[in-house]
VEXDREN-2710 file (C-alpha; in Angstrom, 1 decimal):
% VEXDREN-2710
k/r/px/py/pz
1/MET/91.9/106.8/69.2
2/GLN/89.4/107.2/66.3
3/LEU/92.3/107.2/63.8
4/LEU/93.9/104.1/65.5
5/VAL/90.7/102.1/65.3
6/TYR/90.3/103.1/61.6
7/LEU/93.9/102.2/60.7
8/LEU/93.5/98.8/62.4
9/ALA/90.2/98.0/60.7
10/TYR/90.7/99.4/57.2
11/PRO/93.2/96.8/55.9
12/PHE/90.8/94.1/57.0
13/LEU/87.8/95.8/55.3
14/TRP/89.8/96.4/52.1
15/LEU/90.8/92.7/52.0
16/ILE/87.2/91.6/52.4
17/SER/86.2/93.9/49.5
18/ARG/88.6/92.1/47.2
19/LEU/87.5/88.5/48.0
20/PRO/85.3/86.5/45.6
21/PHE/81.7/86.2/46.6
22/SER/82.1/82.5/47.4
23/ILE/84.6/83.2/50.1
24/LEU/82.7/86.3/51.2
25/TYR/79.6/84.2/52.0
26/PHE/81.8/81.5/53.7
27/ILE/82.9/84.3/56.1
28/SER/79.4/85.5/56.5
29/ASP/78.3/82.0/57.6
30/GLY/81.1/82.2/60.2
31/VAL/80.0/85.6/61.4
32/PHE/76.4/84.3/61.7
33/ILE/77.5/81.5/64.0
34/LEU/79.4/84.0/66.1
35/LEU/76.7/86.6/66.4
36/TYR/73.7/84.3/66.6
37/HIS/74.8/81.3/68.5
38/LEU/77.7/82.6/70.6
39/VAL/77.2/86.3/71.2
40/GLY/73.5/86.5/70.8
41/TYR/73.7/90.0/69.3
42/ARG/70.3/91.7/69.8
43/LYS/68.4/88.4/69.6
44/LYS/66.1/89.6/72.3
45/VAL/65.2/92.8/70.4
46/VAL/64.6/90.9/67.2
47/TYR/62.5/88.3/69.0
48/GLU/60.4/90.9/70.7
49/ASN/59.8/92.9/67.5
50/LEU/58.7/89.7/65.7
51/LYS/56.4/88.6/68.5
52/LEU/54.9/92.1/68.6
53/VAL/54.1/92.5/64.9
54/PHE/53.2/88.9/64.2
55/PRO/51.1/87.8/67.2
56/GLU/49.4/85.2/64.9
57/LYS/52.6/83.3/64.2
58/SER/53.7/80.3/66.3
59/GLU/56.9/80.2/68.3
60/LYS/58.5/78.0/65.7
61/GLU/57.7/80.4/62.9
62/ILE/59.1/83.4/64.9
63/LEU/62.3/81.6/65.6
64/ARG/62.6/80.5/62.0
65/ILE/62.2/84.1/60.8
66/GLN/64.7/85.3/63.4
67/LYS/67.4/82.9/62.3
68/LYS/66.9/83.7/58.6
69/PHE/67.1/87.4/59.4
70/PHE/70.4/87.0/61.2
71/ARG/71.9/85.1/58.2
72/HIS/70.7/87.8/55.9
73/MET/72.0/90.6/58.1
74/CYS/75.5/89.1/58.1
75/ASP/75.3/88.9/54.3
76/ILE/74.3/92.5/53.7
77/PHE/77.0/94.0/55.9
78/LEU/79.7/92.0/54.1
79/GLU/78.0/93.0/50.8
80/MET/78.3/96.6/51.8
81/ILE/82.0/96.2/52.4
82/LYS/82.3/94.4/49.0
83/THR/81.0/97.6/47.4
84/LEU/84.5/99.0/47.8
85/GLY/85.9/96.5/45.3
86/ILE/83.0/95.5/43.0
87/SER/82.8/96.6/39.4
88/THR/79.9/98.3/37.8
89/ALA/79.3/95.3/35.5
90/GLU/79.3/92.9/38.5
91/MET/76.9/95.1/40.4
92/GLN/74.5/95.4/37.5
93/LYS/74.5/91.6/37.2
94/ARG/73.7/91.2/40.9
95/PHE/71.3/94.1/41.5
96/ASP/68.7/94.4/38.7
97/PHE/66.4/97.4/38.3
98/THR/63.4/95.7/36.6
99/ASN/61.7/98.8/35.4
100/ILE/64.4/101.5/35.2
101/GLU/62.3/103.1/32.4
102/VAL/60.1/104.7/35.1
103/LEU/62.9/107.0/36.1
104/HIS/64.0/107.5/32.5
105/GLN/60.5/108.7/31.6
106/LEU/60.5/111.1/34.6
107/GLN/63.9/112.3/33.4
108/ASP/62.5/113.0/29.9
109/GLN/59.7/115.0/31.5
110/GLY/62.2/117.2/33.4
111/LYS/61.0/116.0/36.8
112/ASN/63.3/115.5/39.8
113/THR/62.6/112.5/42.0
114/ILE/63.0/111.3/45.5
115/VAL/63.5/107.6/45.9
116/MET/62.0/106.4/49.3
117/LEU/63.0/103.0/50.7
118/PRO/63.1/101.1/54.0
119/HIS/65.8/99.1/55.7
120/TYR/64.8/96.0/53.7
121/ALA/66.8/93.5/51.7
122/SER/69.9/95.2/50.1
123/TRP/69.2/98.9/50.6
124/GLU/73.0/99.6/50.4
125/TRP/73.2/98.4/46.7
126/VAL/70.4/100.8/45.7
127/LEU/73.1/103.4/45.4
128/SER/74.3/101.7/42.2
129/LEU/71.2/103.3/40.6
130/ASN/73.3/106.4/39.7
131/ALA/75.2/104.3/37.2
132/GLN/72.0/103.8/35.2
133/VAL/70.4/107.2/35.1
134/GLN/71.4/110.7/33.9
135/TYR/70.3/112.4/37.0
136/ALA/72.7/113.8/39.5
137/GLY/72.4/111.4/42.4
138/TYR/72.2/112.3/46.1
139/GLY/71.8/110.1/49.1
140/ILE/70.7/111.4/52.6
141/TYR/72.5/109.7/55.5
142/GLN/73.3/110.1/59.2
143/LYS/76.8/111.1/60.0
144/VAL/79.0/108.4/61.6
145/GLN/80.6/109.6/64.9
146/ASN/84.1/108.4/64.0
147/LYS/85.1/110.9/61.3
148/TYR/87.4/108.4/59.6
149/PHE/84.7/105.7/59.3
150/ASP/82.3/108.5/58.2
151/LYS/84.6/109.1/55.3
152/LEU/84.8/105.4/54.6
153/VAL/81.1/105.1/54.6
154/ARG/80.8/108.0/52.1
155/ASP/83.5/106.5/49.9
156/ILE/81.7/103.1/49.9
157/ARG/78.3/104.6/49.2
158/SER/79.7/107.0/46.6
159/ASN/81.3/104.2/44.5
160/PHE/78.8/104.6/41.7
161/GLY/78.7/108.4/41.6
162/THR/76.2/109.2/44.3
163/THR/76.9/112.3/46.5
164/LEU/76.1/111.8/50.1
165/ILE/74.6/114.6/52.1
166/ARG/73.9/114.7/55.8
167/THR/70.3/114.9/57.0
168/ASN/70.7/118.4/58.6
169/GLU/72.1/119.9/55.3
170/SER/70.0/118.0/52.8
171/ARG/67.2/120.6/52.3
172/LYS/69.6/123.5/51.8
173/ILE/71.8/121.6/49.3
174/LEU/69.0/120.2/47.3
175/LYS/67.4/123.6/47.0
176/GLU/70.6/124.9/45.6
177/VAL/70.8/122.1/43.1
178/LYS/67.3/122.6/42.0
179/LYS/67.9/126.4/41.6
180/SER/70.9/125.6/39.3
181/GLY/68.5/123.8/36.9
182/GLN/70.3/120.4/37.2
183/LEU/68.0/117.4/37.2
184/PHE/68.6/115.2/40.2
185/THR/67.3/112.2/42.2
186/VAL/67.7/111.8/45.9
187/GLY/67.5/108.6/48.0
188/ILE/66.2/108.6/51.5
189/ILE/65.5/105.7/53.9
190/SER/62.2/106.6/55.5
191/ASP/61.3/103.9/58.0
192/GLN/63.4/105.1/60.9
193/SER/61.8/105.8/64.3
194/PRO/62.0/109.5/65.1
195/MET/62.3/110.7/68.6
196/ALA/58.8/110.6/70.2
197/SER/59.3/114.1/71.6
198/ARG/59.9/115.5/68.2
199/ALA/57.5/113.4/66.2
200/ARG/54.9/115.4/64.3
201/HIS/52.9/112.5/62.9
202/TRP/51.9/109.1/64.3
203/ALA/50.4/106.3/62.3
204/LYS/49.9/102.5/62.4
205/PHE/52.8/100.5/61.1
206/MET/52.4/96.7/61.1
207/GLY/49.2/97.3/63.1
208/ILE/50.9/99.3/65.9
209/MET/50.7/103.1/66.5
210/VAL/54.2/104.6/66.2
211/PRO/55.8/108.0/65.4
212/VAL/56.5/108.2/61.7
213/HIS/59.3/109.7/59.8
214/ILE/57.9/112.3/57.3
215/GLY/61.1/113.8/56.0
216/GLY/60.8/112.2/52.6
217/GLU/57.3/113.5/52.1
218/GLU/58.3/117.0/53.2
219/LEU/61.1/117.1/50.8
220/ALA/58.9/115.9/48.0
221/LYS/56.3/118.6/48.6
222/ASP/58.8/121.4/49.4
223/LEU/60.9/120.8/46.3
224/ASN/58.2/119.3/44.1
225/LEU/60.0/116.0/43.8
226/VAL/58.1/112.9/42.4
227/PRO/58.2/110.4/45.3
228/VAL/59.1/106.9/44.1
229/TYR/59.1/103.7/46.2
230/ILE/61.7/101.1/45.4
231/LYS/60.7/97.5/46.3
232/ILE/63.6/95.2/46.7
233/ALA/63.4/91.4/46.6
234/GLN/66.1/88.9/47.0
235/VAL/66.2/86.5/44.0
236/LYS/68.9/84.3/45.6
237/ARG/71.9/84.8/47.8
238/GLY/73.8/87.9/46.5
239/TYR/71.2/88.7/43.8
240/TYR/68.4/91.2/44.0
241/GLN/65.7/92.8/42.0
242/ALA/64.4/96.3/42.5
243/THR/61.1/97.6/41.1
244/PHE/60.0/101.3/41.1
245/LYS/56.5/102.5/41.9
246/ILE/55.4/106.2/41.8
247/LEU/53.8/107.2/45.0
248/ALA/52.3/110.5/43.8
249/LYS/52.7/112.1/40.3
250/GLU/51.9/115.6/41.7
251/PRO/53.1/115.6/45.3
252/ARG/51.9/119.1/46.2
253/LYS/48.3/118.2/45.4
254/VAL/48.3/115.1/47.7
255/PRO/46.8/115.6/51.2
256/ASN/49.4/115.8/54.0
257/TYR/50.7/112.4/55.2
258/ASP/49.2/110.5/52.3
259/ILE/52.6/109.9/50.6
260/THR/54.0/108.7/53.9
261/ALA/51.0/106.4/54.4
262/THR/51.3/104.9/50.9
263/PHE/55.0/104.4/51.5
264/MET/54.4/102.6/54.8
265/LYS/51.8/100.4/53.2
266/GLU/54.3/99.3/50.6
267/VAL/56.9/98.6/53.3
268/GLU/54.3/96.5/55.2
269/ASP/53.5/94.5/52.1
270/SER/57.2/93.7/51.6
271/ILE/57.6/92.7/55.2
272/ARG/54.6/90.4/55.2
273/GLN/55.8/88.7/51.9
274/ALA/59.3/88.0/53.3
275/PRO/59.8/89.2/56.9
276/GLU/63.4/87.9/57.2
277/TYR/64.7/90.7/55.0
278/TYR/63.5/93.6/57.2
279/PHE/66.1/95.1/59.6
280/TRP/64.6/93.8/62.9
281/THR/67.5/94.9/65.2
282/HIS/66.1/98.4/65.1
283/LYS/63.8/99.3/68.0
284/ARG/61.2/100.5/65.6
285/TRP/58.3/100.2/68.0
286/LYS/60.0/101.5/71.1
287/HIS/57.7/104.5/71.4
288/ARG/54.4/102.7/71.1
289/ASP/53.6/103.4/74.7
290/LYS/54.1/107.2/74.3
291/VAL/51.3/107.8/71.8
292/PRO/49.7/111.3/72.3
293/GLU/46.1/111.2/73.3
294/ALA/45.0/113.0/70.2
295/TYR/46.2/110.1/68.1
296/LEU/44.8/107.4/70.5
297/ASN/41.4/109.0/70.1
298/ASN/41.6/108.3/66.3
299/VAL/42.8/104.7/66.5
300/GLY/39.3/103.4/66.6
301/SER/38.2/105.3/63.6
302/ASP/41.3/104.2/61.6
303/ALA/41.1/100.6/62.5
END
């Protein structure tokens, strides 16, 4: 069954990847009408998330952000498919790294890096970074259940030379790469919501106490990787700018959870500047009612 679904879907996805952007966004507009107005895909989740983190905003403002988010969500998924057929020159025109010299300087110093980013704007196109640096590029991802689509996702995301590694094997593989003496950079999306039962750290995100993903910080400290935040902004439809910011020059000297806190603060700033580009369909705040008492006791002092 998995193979059948893949064989039925792949020709359609391949065709989309070869379409010009003008037609791609025409299709995206149609998908938006279908998902938002007819199906209502996760509208309740998005609405509740927005109301939760923006209590000061009016109903009209919430609905405006919600609608803009769904338009953008349709765009980024079609843009991800387009990655199958986009050239390096076209990608570099559409996804501009404004200060790539930050990574070049770290390269020259012989330092490995970990690029931390949220589900914001065009996180998929960040993988084109590998075409502009001499680092060996790795990306940490969650395996797709359908093995054929898992391979397709890896093919799409590896289009610019990035090697994808699964979460559960990332530490072992990266240790081996470091031991070989090869300079590398690894990308990790760090704004997911971990399982409450397995969470080892809780903190405020958008003013609400939630379990926090600390895998990026742990890798940075364990392997002495310079953590770098990448802030992405949409310039116009289909065009983005990405700017790097070093979170800690010497990660092993930074107190525990400070790197994560700095990262989350950067994410919050991006969300408040343009909330429609955050991925609101995630149930990011679903564990807010399960906060351990030890953390609740510290909320007052952290406020």
